[in-house]
Every structure is written in structure tokens, then in C-alpha cells.
MARTORDO-984017 format. One record per residue (C-alpha): x, z, y. Coordinates in Angstrom, 2 decimals, padded with zeros to 5 digits. Last residue first. Layout:
! MARTORDO-984017
<rec><x>X</x><z>Z</z><y>Y</y></rec>
...
***
This chain:
! MARTORDO-984017
<rec><x>-039.73</x><z>-004.75</z><y>030.34</y></rec>
<rec><x>-035.98</x><z>-005.58</z><y>029.34</y></rec>
<rec><x>-036.64</x><z>-005.21</z><y>025.74</y></rec>
<rec><x>-039.94</x><z>-007.55</z><y>025.74</y></rec>
<rec><x>-037.92</x><z>-010.34</z><y>027.57</y></rec>
<rec><x>-035.20</x><z>-010.15</z><y>024.90</y></rec>
<rec><x>-037.48</x><z>-010.18</z><y>022.11</y></rec>
<rec><x>-039.43</x><z>-013.26</z><y>023.40</y></rec>
<rec><x>-036.21</x><z>-015.00</z><y>024.27</y></rec>
<rec><x>-035.21</x><z>-014.33</z><y>020.64</y></rec>
<rec><x>-038.58</x><z>-015.49</z><y>019.35</y></rec>
<rec><x>-038.28</x><z>-018.88</z><y>021.31</y></rec>
<rec><x>-035.05</x><z>-019.65</z><y>019.47</y></rec>
<rec><x>-036.77</x><z>-019.52</z><y>015.99</y></rec>
<rec><x>-035.12</x><z>-022.50</z><y>014.16</y></rec>
<rec><x>-031.69</x><z>-021.92</z><y>015.37</y></rec>
<rec><x>-030.05</x><z>-025.39</z><y>015.35</y></rec>
<rec><x>-027.42</x><z>-026.12</z><y>012.65</y></rec>
<rec><x>-024.01</x><z>-025.11</z><y>013.35</y></rec>
<rec><x>-021.22</x><z>-027.59</z><y>013.97</y></rec>
<rec><x>-021.58</x><z>-027.69</z><y>017.95</y></rec>
<rec><x>-021.19</x><z>-023.93</z><y>017.82</y></rec>
<rec><x>-017.49</x><z>-024.00</z><y>016.92</y></rec>
<rec><x>-016.93</x><z>-026.56</z><y>019.68</y></rec>
<rec><x>-018.21</x><z>-024.19</z><y>022.16</y></rec>
<rec><x>-016.21</x><z>-021.44</z><y>021.50</y></rec>
<rec><x>-012.99</x><z>-023.56</z><y>021.29</y></rec>
<rec><x>-013.62</x><z>-024.87</z><y>024.64</y></rec>
<rec><x>-014.10</x><z>-021.40</z><y>025.90</y></rec>
<rec><x>-010.80</x><z>-020.25</z><y>024.43</y></rec>
<rec><x>-008.96</x><z>-023.31</z><y>026.14</y></rec>
<rec><x>-009.81</x><z>-021.88</z><y>029.69</y></rec>
<rec><x>-011.49</x><z>-023.13</z><y>032.61</y></rec>
<rec><x>-014.35</x><z>-024.98</z><y>030.49</y></rec>
<rec><x>-017.35</x><z>-023.20</z><y>031.78</y></rec>
<rec><x>-020.54</x><z>-024.25</z><y>030.05</y></rec>
<rec><x>-023.32</x><z>-026.54</z><y>030.35</y></rec>
<rec><x>-025.86</x><z>-026.69</z><y>027.52</y></rec>
<rec><x>-027.44</x><z>-030.01</z><y>026.55</y></rec>
<rec><x>-031.01</x><z>-031.49</z><y>025.31</y></rec>
<rec><x>-033.07</x><z>-028.36</z><y>025.84</y></rec>
<rec><x>-036.55</x><z>-029.25</z><y>025.10</y></rec>
<rec><x>-037.00</x><z>-027.01</z><y>022.24</y></rec>
<rec><x>-034.29</x><z>-024.21</z><y>022.44</y></rec>
<rec><x>-031.54</x><z>-024.63</z><y>019.98</y></rec>
<rec><x>-028.87</x><z>-025.35</z><y>022.55</y></rec>
<rec><x>-029.75</x><z>-022.17</z><y>024.41</y></rec>
<rec><x>-029.62</x><z>-019.88</z><y>021.24</y></rec>
<rec><x>-026.34</x><z>-021.50</z><y>020.09</y></rec>
<rec><x>-024.89</x><z>-020.95</z><y>023.54</y></rec>
<rec><x>-026.09</x><z>-017.50</z><y>023.70</y></rec>
<rec><x>-024.78</x><z>-016.68</z><y>020.12</y></rec>
<rec><x>-021.32</x><z>-018.03</z><y>020.92</y></rec>
<rec><x>-020.91</x><z>-016.15</z><y>023.99</y></rec>
<rec><x>-022.07</x><z>-013.11</z><y>022.29</y></rec>
<rec><x>-019.45</x><z>-013.38</z><y>019.83</y></rec>
<rec><x>-020.28</x><z>-014.06</z><y>016.31</y></rec>
<rec><x>-020.87</x><z>-010.92</z><y>013.86</y></rec>
<rec><x>-024.64</x><z>-011.75</z><y>013.90</y></rec>
<rec><x>-024.12</x><z>-015.47</z><y>012.58</y></rec>
<rec><x>-023.92</x><z>-014.88</z><y>008.87</y></rec>
<rec><x>-027.09</x><z>-012.58</z><y>008.99</y></rec>
<rec><x>-029.28</x><z>-015.06</z><y>010.27</y></rec>
<rec><x>-030.58</x><z>-014.19</z><y>013.94</y></rec>
<rec><x>-033.53</x><z>-012.21</z><y>014.89</y></rec>
<rec><x>-032.01</x><z>-009.03</z><y>013.97</y></rec>
<rec><x>-029.00</x><z>-009.76</z><y>016.44</y></rec>
<rec><x>-031.01</x><z>-010.22</z><y>019.33</y></rec>
***
């Protein structure tokens, strides 16, 4: 999925990238995440500030194709 993300976001944690992609998906208005630990909250709070990923659908397609 990294090649489909802006270069500045490729080094982020997998959880941040997953939350960002899910939140950027057309039709998705909220993303539920576990908040058992303060680190989980910090991950989500960082992503809230990011602009939406313009090609979230392309990431889903690439992952689906890779897993076939």
C-alpha cells in the first residue's frame, strides 16, 4: 500500500495508515478504534489532523489484488 500513499506518510505506523485509509473512504463517516491504551488514543488523534487520502479506493484495490 505504501506506493499509493504520499511519501510523507509512508513511514507512519501501520495502524495510523489503516485508520487514515478507512477514514478517507467515501461513505465512511466514522472509524471505531480500540482505546484500551493511551498510545491508541495518540495514534488516532494524530490522524484526525491529516487531510483525507484522495485515492483510498485505489489502496483497497491494490490490497485485494495482492491477496488473490
